[in-house]
GUMI-728195 format. One record per residue (C-alpha): residue in one letter; x negated, y, z negated. Coordinates in steps of 0.02 Angstrom, whole numbers, padded with zeros to 5 digits, always signed. Layout:
AXYZ/...
end
This chain:
M-00659-01528-00838/S-00488-01473-00778/K-00354-01401-00888/K-00248-01549-00972/V-00076-01567-00891/K+00085-01575-00995/R+00158-01753-01001/L+00330-01741-00931/F+00381-01910-01020/E+00373-01797-01190/G+00527-01711-01118/F+00625-01831-01027/Q+00616-02035-01030/P+00691-02119-00879/S+00778-02289-00902/H+00847-02326-00721/Y+00817-02258-00555/Q+00940-02277-00410/I+00853-02225-00243/S+00916-02209-00066/L+00779-02172+00052/N+00763-02152+00242/P+00578-02140+00296/N+00588-02100+00482/R+00450-02160+00579/S+00484-02064+00738/T+00499-01893+00644/M+00369-01927+00514/R+00489-01869+00390/L+00590-01943+00247/S+00757-01894+00162/G+00840-01975+00017/T+00939-01969-00140/V+00887-02020-00321/T+00999-02037-00473/V+00902-02061-00631/R+00969-02097-00797/G+00870-02064-00951/K+00849-01976-01111/K+00802-01795-01145/V+00694-01782-01303/G+00614-01646-01402/R+00683-01473-01437/P+00830-01397-01344/S+00772-01308-01186/Q+00854-01246-01027/R+00774-01354-00908/I+00720-01532-00853/T+00562-01561-00755/F+00512-01706-00636/H+00359-01737-00538/Q+00367-01699-00346/N+00221-01673-00224/G+00269-01617-00050/L+00453-01637-00080/K+00595-01511-00060/I+00746-01541-00175/T+00893-01479-00083/S+01027-01508-00210/A+01031-01564-00394/T+01174-01611-00514/A+01168-01673-00692/V+01287-01760-00821/K+01265-01771-01002/H+01328-01927-01090/D+01376-01932-01273/K+01511-02010-01380/K+01638-01891-01328/G+01613-01936-01135/D+01522-01865-00985/T+01498-01684-00967/D+01444-01592-00805/V+01295-01491-00830/V+01284-01328-00732/L+01125-01309-00651/S+01084-01126-00594/R+00931-01159-00489/V+00793-01273-00434/S+00616-01214-00435/H+00466-01302-00353/Q+00309-01285-00451/N+00194-01355-00314/T+00021-01321-00397/L+00090-01420-00549/E+00170-01547-00434/E+00333-01524-00520/V+00518-01477-00490/R+00616-01389-00625/L+00800-01403-00644/H+00864-01248-00736/A+01030-01222-00834/D+01102-01065-00905/H+01131-01141-01066/L+01017-01247-01190/L+01010-01432-01149/H+01002-01536-01304/A+00918-01701-01334/G+01023-01852-01269/E+01067-01962-01122/Y+01084-01882-00949/T+01106-01943-00767/I+01027-01829-00639/T+01058-01838-00452/M+00941-01754-00331/E+00933-01744-00134/F+00766-01712-00054/T+00662-01718+00091/G+00476-01751+00120/N+00343-01814+00237/I+00259-01964+00294/T+00080-01927+00294/K-00074-02003+00378/P-00186-02003+00227/M-00153-02178+00145/D-00062-02125-00009/G+00120-02099-00041/V+00229-02153+00111/Y+00104-02171+00268/P+00100-02258+00433/C-00009-02406+00468/F-00066-02418+00655/F-00096-02581+00761/T-00083-02641+00938/Q+00025-02788+00997/D+00043-02845+01179/G-00043-02688+01232/Q+00088-02576+01153/D+00048-02456+01001/K+00149-02504+00846/Q+00171-02437+00665/L+00209-02505+00498/I+00276-02393+00366/A+00203-02428+00192/T+00173-02356+00025/Q+00037-02335-00097/F+00092-02256-00263/E-00055-02289-00379/S-00105-02177-00456/H+00016-02035-00460/F+00082-02040-00280/A+00264-02103-00310/R+00307-01924-00332/Q+00272-01896-00137/A+00418-02019-00109/F+00552-01964-00229/P+00566-01847-00391/C+00528-01959-00546/I+00426-01954-00707/D+00264-02015-00623/E+00170-02072-00777/P+00129-02257-00831/E+00225-02242-01000/A+00389-02187-00904/K+00446-02364-00878/A+00614-02391-00799/T+00716-02512-00691/F+00731-02469-00502/D+00880-02502-00373/L+00813-02460-00205/T+00911-02439-00037/L+00799-02421+00118/T+00858-02370+00290/S+00738-02446+00420/P+00740-02489+00605/A+00850-02640+00648/G+00760-02795+00688/E+00609-02768+00595/T+00551-02840+00428/V+00590-02742+00271/L+00518-02781+00104/A+00512-02707-00074/N+00467-02775-00254/T+00620-02881-00267/P+00724-02999-00152/V+00853-02920-00034/K+01031-02899-00116/T+01123-02845+00043/Q+01091-02793+00216/V+01197-02692+00342/T+01164-02654+00522/E+01225-02479+00563/G+01191-02444+00743/D+00998-02447+00772/S+00968-02440+00575/L+00965-02577+00449/V+01010-02526+00272/T+00943-02644+00140/T+00979-02645-00043/F+00858-02740-00158/E+00890-02819-00317/T+00852-02727-00476/T+00668-02728-00533/P+00604-02764-00701/V+00559-02628-00819/M+00403-02553-00738/S+00305-02394-00703/T+00333-02295-00548/Y+00165-02325-00477/L+00211-02509-00455/L+00356-02473-00355/A+00324-02518-00163/F+00414-02546-00002/L+00376-02569+00183/Y+00447-02602+00351/G+00387-02649+00525/E+00353-02794+00644/L+00283-02926+00534/E+00288-03113+00527/H+00261-03234+00376/L+00208-03396+00302/E+00278-03462+00139/Q+00266-03602+00004/T+00345-03620-00165/T+00256-03640-00326/K+00290-03789-00446/N+00394-03670-00551/G+00502-03616-00405/T+00420-03441-00361/L+00429-03407-00175/V+00261-03348-00113/R+00250-03273+00062/T+00105-03200+00161/F+00147-03066+00291/A+00044-02995+00432/T+00063-02938+00614/R+00102-03077+00732/D-00076-03097+00804/N-00147-03117+00636/I-00024-03221+00528/G-00119-03382+00553/H-00265-03311+00470/T-00163-03292+00299/Q-00150-03486+00270/F-00303-03488+00151/A-00231-03338+00058/L-00054-03419+00041/E-00132-03582-00024/T-00246-03485-00145/A-00102-03374-00211/V+00008-03521-00251/R-00133-03606-00341/C-00174-03453-00437/L-00004-03396-00485/E+00018-03572-00557/F-00149-03565-00647/F-00102-03395-00729/E+00075-03459-00779/D-00009-03599-00874/Y-00156-03499-00935/F-00044-03350-01010/A+00105-03467-01052/I+00223-03330-00976/P+00320-03372-00809/F+00303-03252-00669/P+00449-03144-00699/L+00506-03120-00520/P+00582-03244-00404/K+00463-03203-00257/C+00286-03140-00235/D+00240-03068-00069/F+00070-03038-00004/V+00056-02912+00140/A-00092-02868+00259/L-00081-02699+00304/P-00193-02631+00457/D-00224-02471+00365/F-00261-02470+00174/A-00375-02368+00074/A-00410-02487-00068/G-00454-02665-00063/A-00272-02717-00122/M-00130-02655-00239/E-00041-02751-00367/N+00140-02687-00337/W+00245-02807-00430/G+00306-02942-00317/L+00247-02850-00161/I+00059-02849-00168/T-00024-02755-00023/F-00200-02789+00047/R-00327-02726+00176/E-00319-02855+00316/H-00513-02894+00272/A-00453-02936+00098/L-00324-03074+00148/F-00386-03147+00314/V-00482-03299+00338/D-00520-03353+00510/P-00623-03519+00498/D-00709-03470+00665/N-00752-03297+00613/T-00747-03266+00421/S-00911-03275+00332/L-00919-03372+00177/L-00947-03220+00072/S-00788-03146+00140/K-00695-03307+00101/Q-00753-03288-00078/Y-00696-03108-00076/V-00519-03147-00013/A-00490-03277-00155/E-00562-03155-00282/V-00452-03003-00233/I-00290-03117-00233/C-00340-03182-00401/H-00372-02998-00458/E-00203-02939-00405/L-00114-03089-00482/T-00196-03050-00646/H-00116-02878-00638/Q+00052-02951-00628/W+00027-02990-00815/F-00103-02866-00863/G-00048-02701-00788/N+00134-02740-00728/L+00212-02839-00878/V+00099-02748-01007/T+00048-02576-00945/M-00079-02448-01017/R+00011-02309-01098/W-00095-02174-01006/W-00246-02174-00885/T-00371-02162-01029/D-00342-02351-01050/L-00354-02399-00858/W-00483-02526-00918/L-00346-02630-00991/N-00276-02661-00810/E-00444-02664-00709/G-00571-02733-00835/F-00459-02881-00862/A-00422-02902-00681/N-00607-02889-00648/I-00668-03036-00754/M-00505-03144-00748/A-00512-03136-00560/Y-00682-03230-00561/F-00623-03345-00704/A-00475-03393-00599/V-00578-03420-00444/D-00706-03523-00537/K-00567-03639-00587/L-00488-03655-00418/F-00656-03665-00330/P-00785-03738-00457/E-00910-03776-00317/W-00934-03589-00289/D-01000-03550-00461/M-00919-03393-00469/M-00962-03346-00642/T-01151-03340-00598/Q-01099-03232-00448/Y-01004-03113-00573/I-01158-03070-00665/V-01249-03020-00495/E-01096-02934-00406/E-01008-02855-00557/Q-01106-02847-00710/Q-01267-02776-00631/M-01171-02641-00540/A-01100-02587-00703/L-01267-02585-00791/K-01337-02473-00660/L-01198-02348-00667/D-01181-02350-00845/A-01372-02307-00875/L-01335-02129-00804/E-01319-01991-00935/N-01159-01940-00839/T-01076-02107-00854/H-00913-02114-00962/P-00839-02224-01098/I-00731-02375-01040/E-00591-02283-01128/V-00605-02104-01055/A-00502-01948-01085/V-00403-01901-00925/N-00328-01727-00933/H-00272-01709-00749/P-00213-01819-00619/D-00348-01763-00503/E-00467-01846-00621/I-00384-02018-00622/R-00467-02076-00463/T-00647-02040-00534/I-00624-02173-00662/F-00568-02316-00532/D-00762-02358-00539/A-00888-02480-00601/I-00859-02434-00783/S-00673-02458-00794/Y-00678-02617-00687/N-00856-02702-00700/K-00902-02637-00880/G-00727-02668-00936/G-00735-02844-00869/S-00918-02869-00934/S-00858-02824-01116/I-00711-02950-01104/L-00844-03078-01054/M-00944-03036-01208/L-00784-03048-01312/K-00740-03214-01237/K-00907-03288-01270/Y-00897-03217-01453/L-00719-03290-01488/G-00732-03451-01395/E-00608-03511-01254/T-00456-03561-01366/A-00451-03408-01474/F-00480-03296-01326/R-00342-03372-01224/D-00219-03381-01381/G-00251-03199-01422/L-00216-03148-01244/R-00048-03245-01242/H+00002-03163-01411/Y-00045-02990-01341/L+00068-03011-01186/K+00213-03084-01272/Q+00208-02951-01407/H+00203-02805-01289/A+00297-02873-01131/Y+00386-02735-01028/K+00300-02599-01141/N+00151-02493-01144/T-00007-02514-01248/D-00177-02441-01308/T-00346-02520-01325/V-00314-02544-01505/D-00157-02656-01473/L-00263-02781-01380/W-00399-02787-01529/E-00257-02806-01661/A-00182-02955-01550/L-00357-03034-01545/E-00385-03003-01730/H-00227-03084-01773/V-00263-03242-01684/S-00454-03258-01714/K-00462-03180-01898/K-00624-03097-01834/P-00665-02915-01837/I-00629-02873-01659/K-00593-02690-01681/T-00761-02656-01768/M-00858-02757-01639/M-00779-02696-01486/S-00745-02511-01526/A-00924-02465-01500/W-00925-02538-01324/T-00764-02454-01267/S-00770-02287-01351/Q-00957-02238-01322/P-01040-02235-01152/G-01201-02320-01105/Y-01275-02482-01178/P-01436-02532-01266/V-01603-02588-01210/I-01685-02710-01341/N-01876-02696-01354/A-01925-02869-01412/T-02105-02889-01484/I-02158-03075-01519/T-02309-03102-01625/G-02342-03284-01684/D-02173-03343-01741/S-02117-03171-01793/V-01995-03075-01682/E-01962-02896-01703/L-01814-02814-01604/V-01775-02624-01583/Q-01623-02561-01487/K-01602-02393-01408/P-01486-02326-01274/F-01552-02371-01100/R-01564-02215-00990/M-01611-02217-00826/N-01668-02044-00813/P-01826-02005-00906/A-01779-01825-00923/A-01614-01878-01004/R-01715-01962-01150/Q-01797-01800-01186/H-01641-01706-01235/N-01538-01848-01303/S-01551-01929-01480/D-01566-02118-01488/E-01438-02142-01627/A-01301-02247-01536/I-01303-02426-01599/W-01201-02572-01521/P-01171-02742-01600/V-01265-02853-01477/A-01242-03042-01481/L-01416-03104-01460/N-01378-03273-01388/A-01547-03333-01413/G-01525-03516-01460/D-01535-03601-01622/N-01616-03543-01771/T-01600-03355-01723/P-01480-03227-01780/D-01317-03215-01693/M-01307-03014-01688/L-01409-02857-01679/D-01292-02734-01761/K-01424-02600-01812/A-01568-02518-01741/E-01699-02644-01793/L-01711-02828-01839/Q-01853-02948-01891/F-01846-03130-01890/T-01949-03288-01864/T-01916-03421-01742/S-01977-03609-01728/D-02004-03592-01541/P-02072-03411-01504/D-02161-03452-01337/H-01997-03496-01258/L-01889-03361-01339/K-01763-03285-01216/L-01635-03166-01267/N-01458-03147-01197/L-01446-03326-01131/G-01325-03327-00991/Q-01323-03141-00977/T-01161-03122-01060/S-01203-02973-01175/F-01202-02805-01088/C-01377-02754-01117/R-01559-02756-01052/V-01709-02833-01141/I-01892-02778-01116/Y-02024-02901-01190/D-02204-02861-01236/A-02324-02900-01093/E-02388-03064-01172/H-02223-03137-01188/T-02169-03086-01018/K-02317-03196-00958/K-02248-03339-01050/L-02075-03319-00977/A-02157-03306-00800/A-02236-03472-00838/D-02061-03542-00882/V-01992-03473-00720/R-02131-03558-00624/A-02099-03718-00709/N-01911-03707-00673/K-01878-03718-00861/L-01743-03580-00865/A-01569-03576-00789/P-01533-03465-00637/L-01442-03332-00740/D-01584-03315-00864/R-01713-03300-00718/L-01614-03170-00634/G-01593-03077-00794/I-01776-03073-00839/L-01815-03010-00664/S-01672-02882-00654/D-01718-02804-00830/A-01899-02796-00782/F-01866-02696-00627/E-01740-02579-00698/A-01857-02544-00840/A-01994-02501-00719/K-01868-02387-00614/A-01833-02290-00776/G-02002-02278-00841/Y-01998-02392-00983/G-02127-02509-00896/D-02218-02499-00726/T-02166-02572-00565/V-02336-02669-00536/S-02297-02765-00690/A-02126-02812-00622/L-02197-02853-00449/T-02321-02970-00542/L-02177-03047-00630/L-02094-03076-00461/E-02242-03183-00410/A-02174-03316-00538/Y-02023-03334-00408/A-02124-03409-00265/H-02020-03560-00265/E-01855-03488-00300/A-01703-03569-00210/N-01555-03498-00301/D-01439-03372-00205/A-01393-03269-00355/V-01577-03245-00411/W-01620-03204-00233/D-01491-03067-00231/V-01592-02983-00365/M-01760-03010-00282/A-01691-02934-00115/S-01614-02790-00200/N-01772-02739-00282/F-01873-02765-00137/G-01758-02659-00043/S-01743-02522-00172/I-01938-02499-00165/R-01928-02473+00023/L-01786-02351+00007/V-01839-02238-00136/M-02025-02242-00109/D-01985-02190+00074/D-02161-02194+00139/D-02207-02257+00304/D-02377-02336+00246/L-02300-02428+00111/R-02163-02500+00227/E-02297-02569+00339/A-02397-02640+00190/M-02232-02719+00121/K-02201-02819+00290/P-02339-02950+00260/Y-02272-02968+00079/G-02100-02987+00131/R-02151-03125+00257/K-02248-03217+00128/L-02103-03194-00005/V-01967-03288+00110/A-02087-03407+00201/E-02039-03563+00092/Q-01847-03534+00099/L-01855-03487+00284/A-01945-03651+00318/R-01825-03748+00206/L-01663-03673+00283/G-01712-03633+00455/M-01625-03496+00552/T-01456-03591+00596/P-01328-03688+00487/K-01354-03876+00461/D-01233-04016+00407/S-01334-04036+00250/D-01319-03857+00194/T-01243-03831+00023/H-01129-03687-00014/F-01268-03585-00081/D-01372-03621+00065/H-01253-03532+00171/L-01248-03386+00054/L-01441-03369+00048/R-01480-03391+00234/P-01429-03213+00281/T-01533-03144+00127/I-01692-03231+00184/L-01663-03187+00366/G-01628-03005+00323/I-01793-02986+00221/A-01885-03079+00370/S-01811-02963+00499/V-01858-02799+00415/S-02031-02883+00386/E-02045-02912+00569/E-02067-03100+00554/K-02087-03137+00748/Q-01994-03290+00754/V-01848-03218+00668/V-01846-03062+00763/D-01867-03137+00933/T-01733-03269+00903/M-01607-03144+00840/L-01643-03023+00987/Q-01615-03178+01105/W-01456-03219+01018/F-01394-03049+01038/K-01441-03036+01224/D-01352-03202+01254/M-01197-03152+01155/K-01033-03127+01262/T-00925-03127+01111/S-00957-03115+00922/E-00901-03303+00903/D-01070-03345+00994/V-01159-03320+00827/A-01113-03402+00661/P-01011-03282+00553/D-01140-03281+00405/L-01279-03222+00520/R-01193-03090+00631/G-01237-02947+00519/V-01422-02977+00510/T-01418-03011+00709/Y-01322-02845+00743/T-01435-02742+00628/T-01596-02823+00701/A-01528-02788+00881/A-01494-02607+00827/R-01670-02577+00749/H-01754-02641+00899/G-01621-02585+01024/D-01586-02446+01162/A-01432-02364+01231/S-01370-02530+01310/A-01380-02621+01148/F-01280-02474+01060/D-01142-02482+01205/K-01136-02673+01175/L-01107-02649+00987/V-00983-02521+01022/H-00888-02625+01134/L-00878-02770+01016/H-00824-02657+00880/N-00687-02579+00981/T-00617-02744+01043/S-00637-02845+00889/P-00473-02900+00806/S-00573-02931+00647/P-00580-02809+00511/E-00727-02896+00438/E-00814-02900+00602/R-00780-02707+00630/V-00858-02664+00462/T-01011-02781+00499/L-01030-02701+00671/A-01025-02517+00594/A-01185-02560+00496/A-01273-02596+00658/I-01198-02451+00762/T-01254-02319+00635/G-01429-02416+00626/F-01521-02345+00776/K-01672-02234+00777/Q-01641-02130+00941/P-01567-01959+00889/E-01446-01961+01028/L-01377-02128+00978/V-01369-02064+00793/Q-01258-01923+00854/K-01159-02042+00956/A-01122-02143+00802/L-01079-01999+00700/G-00956-01942+00829/M-00859-02103+00820/I-00815-02068+00641/T-00672-01945+00678/S-00615-02029+00835/D-00473-02158+00849/D-00607-02301+00861/V-00642-02292+00672/R-00496-02317+00549/L-00475-02199+00403/Q-00502-02348+00292/D-00677-02378+00360/V-00741-02206+00364/A-00836-02212+00200/Y-00929-02377+00263/W-00993-02274+00416/I-01055-02132+00315/A-01145-02237+00180/Y-01223-02352+00322/S-01279-02198+00421/L-01355-02115+00263/G-01445-02279+00229/N-01533-02270+00400/R-01683-02159+00375/Y-01691-02102+00556/A-01501-02046+00539/R-01515-01974+00354/T-01537-01787+00397/A-01412-01793+00542/T-01283-01878+00428/W-01301-01754+00287/Q-01269-01617+00408/W-01124-01701+00487/L-01045-01731+00311/Q-01066-01537+00273/E-00988-01487+00437/N-00844-01609+00425/W-00800-01604+00233/Q-00638-01522+00269/W-00588-01663+00388/L-00646-01785+00251/K-00538-01696+00118/D-00385-01686+00229/N-00399-01868+00278/L-00471-01960+00129/G-00449-01831-00010/A-00337-01941-00125/D-00462-02099-00090/T-00589-02152-00220/S-00718-02156-00070/F-00701-01959-00056/T-00739-01929-00237/R-00897-02029-00220/M-00973-01939-00069/P-01102-01852-00184/V-01163-02024-00239/Y-01173-02086-00068/V-01294-01944-00017/A-01394-01937-00179/R-01442-02125-00187/V-01541-02107-00021/M-01606-01930-00041/G-01718-01969-00201/R-01835-01821-00187/S-01832-01668-00298/D-01860-01541-00151/F-01681-01603-00092/V-01592-01535-00269/P-01563-01360-00208/E-01482-01415-00046/F-01376-01532-00141/K-01323-01415-00270/Q-01282-01277-00143/F-01164-01373-00042/F-01070-01474-00171/E-01057-01331-00301/S-00976-01235-00149/V-00837-01366-00119/M-00822-01414-00311/E-00664-01489-00366/P-00614-01600-00521/S-00612-01752-00412/I-00800-01749-00362/D-00876-01659-00520/R-00931-01823-00603/A-01001-01901-00444/Y-01099-01733-00414/K-01178-01748-00576/Q-01218-01921-00560/G-01292-01880-00398/L-01415-01752-00468/E-01461-01877-00603/M-01496-02009-00470/I-01607-01890-00368/E-01704-01843-00526/W-01741-02025-00587/Q-01780-02079-00414/S-01896-01931-00385/A-01980-01970-00555/W-02002-02156-00512/R-02082-02113-00347/D-02200-01978-00425/R-02248-02104-00561/D-02279-02265-00466/L-02297-02243-00282/Q-02484-02241-00282/A-02492-02394-00388/I-02360-02489-00280/Q-02454-02448-00128/Q-02620-02519-00201/Y-02525-02680-00250/F-02444-02719-00076/N-02615-02666+00006/T-02697-02798-00104/A-02564-02927-00099/K-02577-02935+00090/
end
């Protein structure tokens, strides 16, 4: 854990910034002036301190305001404390508390890593072009201008930007004035609302736009490079509908006259909620009807709704410090799915939420080296480590539990009360609980504090004897070794959601009750509670019979199966029992349930990592998918439902790795005949490409590389990356690795290439070697990105053998820094539990699949 940094807001509290900035694309330098008015607080001292990173403050002046008038402050010197990312303005005399205006002139850099002020590269009409854009979350505004760069330091901003004449220039607010001065355009924007520094944004470059207006008069625009602007139509329509939905739901109008959505060719995250100027990866904003998969279309809608949720949760009301990041991200995580579910009810997004978001959180939070939803953040370098499945997915899952507990109306009205009470202010988690308690009159703080203040979650062991039910809860820990040195004293209040005539809550270690329908008892109906459930063997058989008879809803079917497999991996049960349960899913046709089936089928292949077992699993895989393969066929049909389109790639993927001859031969023929990507349906390209790579040679590799390097689609390039890194030939593995640091791979996609290559068992060792040799390059180019902090996890999840631990430790301890410390510890734990699972169950699993043939 790194040393706690001092909060500069405790010494100076800004109220307004006036910023004049000239980010010069040709020199990759920026220069500017900032005038900040604010209040010095605390004891008298001889300095005022601001954040800066990579800036040089060339001059500074200060004025003190009081009842007698304005007094110039003599500043004797300026000192840059670069290791602390500070600039200190020193005076020869004591500076007392009060109102000050401080003006600083400065210079800095436009840097290639995608934070602060940075370039985005694209090609148009055969010419190389650049946009200049910003990314200030979490603590990168200090790279653009001196400021108090903390969430609590809310202020208003007046921005003047100098940019090339003839190019689009955007910021959070509408343009106030524009003047052309030679080859430059000087733009002054309207004053922003009161907001945190991380939400300030601006950009310029050659962009075009589409626009619509909401029913309440907000101008909504989507911006992209000229060749791609047509692909933002779906995003524009979705954004308008979502903005209107949230205005009605929160009962608070969007507070800005415009809201822009900008697709950036280079962007580290998925998107960023800058108030009124939301920036996106192109993949997260583009929908091309001829080339975008259905899954990606859903993703675009979800990301748009996620970022629009932030306009209220995060922008209007902001966490006081990064400890409560989940107040931003947890809400956006669940409310995005809630909004998309309302806008596109035919997509059944709340079912997909459980698979895509909740299950991910359950897996991460089962590690000993997880963290609470509310996590202490001592240093800015730690901030990026909590942009993870706990802050986002577990935070969202906790809100889902709360919504179920309160009911729709009380939940909505509580959120409205919270937002109105704290608009333009900062909050802690307790402020949210108090608002919801005020409206619902229920003990929210008591119930929810256990979920946000302590890590992990419970596993409920359910034993059913006759009509008697006994429940015992303990913390679920994936690593058996962690259970040996941890007490099991943590208790959570768990909503049982088990139907009529059963208790509402398990809020102690044990509970006994009787039920009128014991044979069909299923806890956690709808999977809204954040827990796992393990049933005794006899009751599991009864639930399996209900699955076979299609008596359970899809969420309950997937919950039973997921809990059984995760319990087996953790050593609470055995894998053969979970596989026996899987036999009950022989007629399963639901896409969400198949996601769980496919995931666990794949995890056995990955972790057991045994050639004989892989061969034994192939006939089983062919048998597993046979019914759905016959029903769906290999190509889309007019009669397909939305979920058929989502399911077909999953079925074909299992069939392909299981060497189903018809599937493999057909896909290889598709690839051979393919002239352009459009020759194969968008939903089927990924499995076609990876099949071609698994069976291909150098000519197939070259064809995939050509498709990648010439594709205008960001989604397609990532899909192709999975195939390019999927060859078995050593020379092709090295070629793929060599591409990562070339201009053919965008920095934003590097993590995909590394993760995919590590996932290829023929490339795993070479990729691990490459990562060690190129660590400094990764740090220089991705060091501020969350993908960099997760590198130890990327390695550990595919290297699940105990004999790898010394090598893993030796390297990551040699490059250790706060940003990778948690991921390193998680990685060690992942290797440990995977190795234990393999040692414990491999022989029995092999016997099962040999028999199952």
